[in-house]
C-alpha positions in Angstrom: 0.0 0.0 0.0 1.1 3.5 -0.6 1.3 6.2 2.1 0.1 9.7 1.6 0.9 12.8 3.6 -1.9 14.7 5.5 -3.5 17.8 4.0 -1.5 21.0 4.0 -1.6 22.8 7.4 -1.5 19.5 9.3 1.7 17.9 10.3 0.1 14.8 11.7 -3.3 13.1 11.8 -4.5 15.2 14.8 -6.6 18.1 13.5 -5.9 20.1 16.7 -2.3 20.5 15.6 -0.9 18.6 18.5 2.4 17.3 17.1 3.0 14.7 19.8 1.2 12.0 17.9 2.6 9.8 15.1 2.3 11.3 11.6 -0.9 10.2 9.8 -0.6 7.6 7.2 -3.4 7.0 4.7 -3.8 3.9 2.6 -4.2 4.8 -1.1 -5.2 2.1 -3.6 -3.0 2.6 -6.6 -3.7 -0.6 -8.4 -6.6 -3.1 -8.2 -7.0 -6.6 -9.7 -10.6 -7.9 -9.5 -11.5 -11.5 -10.3 -15.1 -12.4 -10.5 -17.0 -15.4 -11.7 -20.5 -16.2 -13.1 -21.0 -19.9 -13.1 -17.9 -21.4 -14.7 -17.0 -18.1 -16.5 -14.0 -16.3 -14.8 -13.3 -12.7 -15.5 -10.2 -10.8 -14.4 -10.0 -7.0 -14.6 -7.5 -4.4 -13.4 -7.7 -0.7 -12.7 -5.1 2.0 -11.8 -5.5 5.2 -9.8 -6.3 8.1 -12.2 -3.5 10.3 -10.9 -1.0 7.6 -11.4 -2.2 7.1 -14.9 -1.8 10.8 -15.6 1.7 10.8 -14.2 3.0 8.0 -16.3 4.8 8.6 -19.6 3.3 6.9 -22.7 6.0 4.2 -22.7 5.5 3.6 -19.0 1.8 3.4 -19.5 2.3 0.8 -22.3 4.6 -1.2 -20.0 2.1 -1.2 -17.1 -0.7 -2.1 -19.5 1.3 -5.1 -20.9 2.3 -6.3 -17.5 -1.2 -6.0 -16.0 -2.6 -7.9 -19.0 -0.2 -10.7 -18.1 -1.2 -10.4 -14.4 -4.9 -10.7 -15.1 -4.3 -13.6 -17.4 -2.3 -15.5 -14.8 -4.8 -14.7 -12.0 -7.8 -15.5 -14.1 -6.3 -18.8 -15.3 -5.3 -19.8 -11.7 -8.7 -18.9 -10.3 -10.4 -20.9 -13.1 -8.1 -23.9 -12.4 -8.8 -23.8 -8.7 -12.5 -23.4 -9.3 -12.6 -26.4 -11.6 -10.9 -28.5 -9.0 -13.3 -27.5 -6.3 -16.5 -27.6 -8.4 -15.9 -30.1 -11.3 -18.5 -30.2 -14.0 -21.2 -32.7 -13.3 -21.0 -35.9 -15.4 -23.1 -35.8 -18.5 -25.6 -38.3 -19.9 -24.8 -40.2 -23.0 
């Protein structure tokens, strides 16, 4: 997880300005991979924080895009593999 600094004017997480407490740390989601399923269909998607996307150069964005396509493919395939082992298809009738 990434850490962010408190809003300007505050040096820690205490709005009263008491600087005796630890500095505030906020969790910011920069990247998300979501795997979902509907029946036996598995879908893997990813998303990136809008500010991070704006900050990336075109070549960096292409590299992130290529890497995340691989990640979602790996995660989706693994999820599908585990799912098929847990819930195998029922035997058919001939």
